[in-house]
C-alpha positions as CSV (number, residue, x, y, z in Angstrom):
1,M,112.3,94.8,85.4
2,N,114.1,91.6,84.0
3,E,111.5,89.0,82.7
4,K,113.2,86.1,84.8
5,I,112.6,88.4,88.0
6,K,108.9,89.7,87.1
7,V,107.3,86.3,87.8
8,Y,108.9,86.2,91.3
9,N,108.0,90.1,92.2
10,D,104.3,89.1,91.0
11,K,104.4,86.0,93.1
12,M,105.2,88.2,96.0
13,N,102.8,91.2,95.2
14,K,99.9,88.3,95.5
15,A,101.4,87.3,99.0
16,Y,101.3,90.9,100.1
17,D,97.7,91.6,98.8
18,F,96.6,88.3,100.1
19,L,97.8,90.0,103.7
20,V,96.1,93.1,103.0
21,E,92.7,91.6,102.5
22,D,93.2,89.5,105.5
23,L,94.2,92.1,107.7
24,A,90.9,94.4,106.4
25,T,88.6,91.6,107.6
26,V,90.3,92.1,111.6
27,R,88.2,93.9,113.2
28,A,89.2,97.0,115.3
29,G,86.9,97.9,117.7
30,R,85.2,100.4,114.9
31,A,82.6,98.7,112.4
32,N,84.3,97.7,109.3
33,P,82.1,96.4,106.4
34,H,85.1,94.4,105.2
35,V,84.7,92.0,108.1
36,L,81.6,90.8,106.2
37,D,83.4,90.2,102.9
38,K,83.9,86.5,103.8
39,I,80.4,85.6,104.7
40,R,78.3,83.9,102.2
41,V,74.5,83.8,102.4
42,D,72.1,81.2,100.6
43,Y,70.5,83.1,98.2
44,Y,68.1,80.6,97.0
45,G,70.6,77.9,96.8
46,T,73.7,79.7,95.7
47,P,76.4,81.1,97.9
48,T,76.3,84.2,97.5
49,P,78.3,87.9,99.3
50,I,76.3,89.4,101.6
51,Q,77.3,93.1,99.9
52,Q,74.9,91.6,97.0
53,V,72.1,90.3,98.6
54,G,71.5,93.9,100.8
55,N,73.0,97.3,101.4
56,V,75.4,97.4,103.6
57,S,76.4,100.6,105.9
58,V,78.2,102.1,108.8
59,P,75.4,104.6,110.3
60,E,77.9,105.1,113.5
61,A,81.1,104.3,114.6
62,R,80.3,100.9,115.8
63,I,77.6,99.7,114.5
64,I,77.0,98.0,110.6
65,Q,73.2,97.9,109.1
66,I,72.8,95.6,106.3
67,A,69.2,96.4,104.6
68,P,68.8,93.1,102.2
69,W,67.1,93.8,98.8
70,E,64.6,91.2,99.7
71,K,63.0,90.7,103.2
72,N,62.8,86.9,103.0
73,M,66.6,87.5,103.2
74,L,66.3,88.4,106.9
75,K,66.6,85.1,108.1
76,E,69.3,84.0,106.0
77,I,71.7,86.9,106.4
78,E,71.2,86.7,110.3
79,K,72.0,82.6,110.2
80,A,75.3,83.4,107.6
81,I,76.3,85.9,110.4
82,L,75.8,83.6,113.4
83,T,77.3,80.5,111.8
84,S,80.7,83.0,110.4
85,D,83.4,83.3,113.1
86,I,83.1,87.2,113.4
87,G,81.6,86.7,116.9
88,I,79.3,89.3,116.6
89,N,75.4,88.5,117.6
90,P,73.1,90.4,114.6
91,T,69.8,91.9,116.0
92,N,67.0,91.8,113.6
93,D,64.5,94.6,113.9
94,G,62.2,92.8,111.0
95,S,63.7,95.1,108.3
96,V,67.4,95.8,108.9
97,I,69.9,93.9,110.6
98,R,72.3,95.5,112.9
99,L,75.8,94.6,114.0
100,V,76.9,96.1,117.0
101,F,80.8,95.9,117.9
102,P,81.7,96.2,121.0
103,E,84.7,98.2,122.5
104,L,87.9,95.7,122.5
105,T,89.3,95.0,125.7
106,E,93.3,95.7,126.5
107,E,93.3,91.4,126.5
108,R,91.6,91.2,123.5
109,R,93.7,94.2,121.4
110,K,96.6,92.3,122.5
111,Q,95.5,88.7,121.0
112,L,94.7,90.8,118.2
113,S,98.0,92.2,117.9
114,K,99.7,88.9,118.0
115,D,97.3,87.4,115.4
116,I,98.0,90.4,113.3
117,K,101.9,90.1,113.9
118,K,101.6,85.8,113.2
119,K,99.9,87.0,109.8
120,G,102.5,89.0,108.9
121,E,105.4,86.3,109.6
122,D,103.3,83.9,107.8
123,A,103.6,86.7,104.8
124,K,107.2,87.2,104.9
125,V,107.9,83.3,104.7
126,A,105.8,83.7,101.9
127,V,108.1,86.1,100.3
128,R,111.0,84.3,101.2
129,N,109.6,81.0,99.9
130,V,109.4,82.8,96.2
131,R,112.6,84.1,96.8
132,R,114.4,80.6,97.7
133,D,112.2,79.0,94.2
134,G,113.6,81.9,92.3
135,N,117.5,81.3,93.6
136,E,116.8,77.5,92.6
137,A,115.7,78.1,89.4
138,F,118.6,80.8,89.1
139,K,121.0,78.1,89.9
140,K,119.8,75.6,87.3
141,L,120.5,78.3,84.8
142,K,124.3,77.6,85.1
143,G,125.8,75.7,82.2
144,T,123.4,77.3,80.2
145,E,123.8,80.6,78.0
146,V,123.4,82.4,80.9
147,S,126.7,83.7,82.5
148,E,127.6,83.3,86.2
149,D,127.6,87.1,86.6
150,E,124.2,87.2,85.1
151,I,122.9,84.8,87.8
152,S,124.9,86.5,90.5
153,D,122.7,90.1,89.1
154,L,119.6,88.2,89.1
155,T,120.1,86.6,92.9
156,D,120.9,89.9,93.9
157,E,118.0,91.8,92.5
158,L,115.8,89.2,93.7
159,Q,117.3,89.5,97.5
160,K,116.5,93.6,96.7
161,I,113.0,92.8,95.8
162,T,112.3,90.5,98.5
163,D,113.9,93.3,101.4
164,E,111.3,96.0,99.8
165,F,108.0,93.3,100.5
166,V,109.6,92.3,103.8
167,K,109.7,96.2,104.8
168,K,106.3,96.4,102.9
169,I,104.5,94.0,105.3
170,D,106.3,95.3,108.2
171,S,105.2,98.6,107.7
172,T,101.7,97.2,107.0
173,I,101.6,95.1,110.4
174,E,102.6,98.3,112.4
175,A,100.0,100.5,111.0
176,K,97.3,97.8,111.7
177,T,98.6,96.9,115.1
178,K,98.9,100.6,115.9
179,E,95.1,100.9,114.7
180,I,94.1,98.2,116.7
181,M,95.9,99.5,120.3
182,T,94.5,103.1,119.8
183,V,91.3,103.3,122.2
């Protein structure tokens, strides 16, 4: 791959990776430990990911269990989950914290599906913005030692890469939507 194109390919890849990470945090009726990825616990004054202060497991399809390494962290973990936006109330039994995920209603599934489609559109916009930046950079090469044919080839190549990423985003969104709509 041409070095001039590689820079834009990497940027598009980052936009796609961000989408995939973002979709991993969307809960789809089943317990997914990734919903806790963005939550930070105050661990002796330092914001720390939950996975680093305890053992996160999924004992049943709709339950996440957090067993902290230190018992005094129970309250901190509970507080962090309550202040987060995952919308689940933790239950604390003195040794572990359990998050019970309720079945999603049809209305909630449709709302999540809309949210996912919006995230997909945002990712496509990001990819297209990278393409636009690339095309502008290529136009600035006119009048230099780069021929117009080369500039045209670079633009075509960038368009092909853009199309590939848009297809990838569409299939990822479709898969996640299908996962959410499956009862």
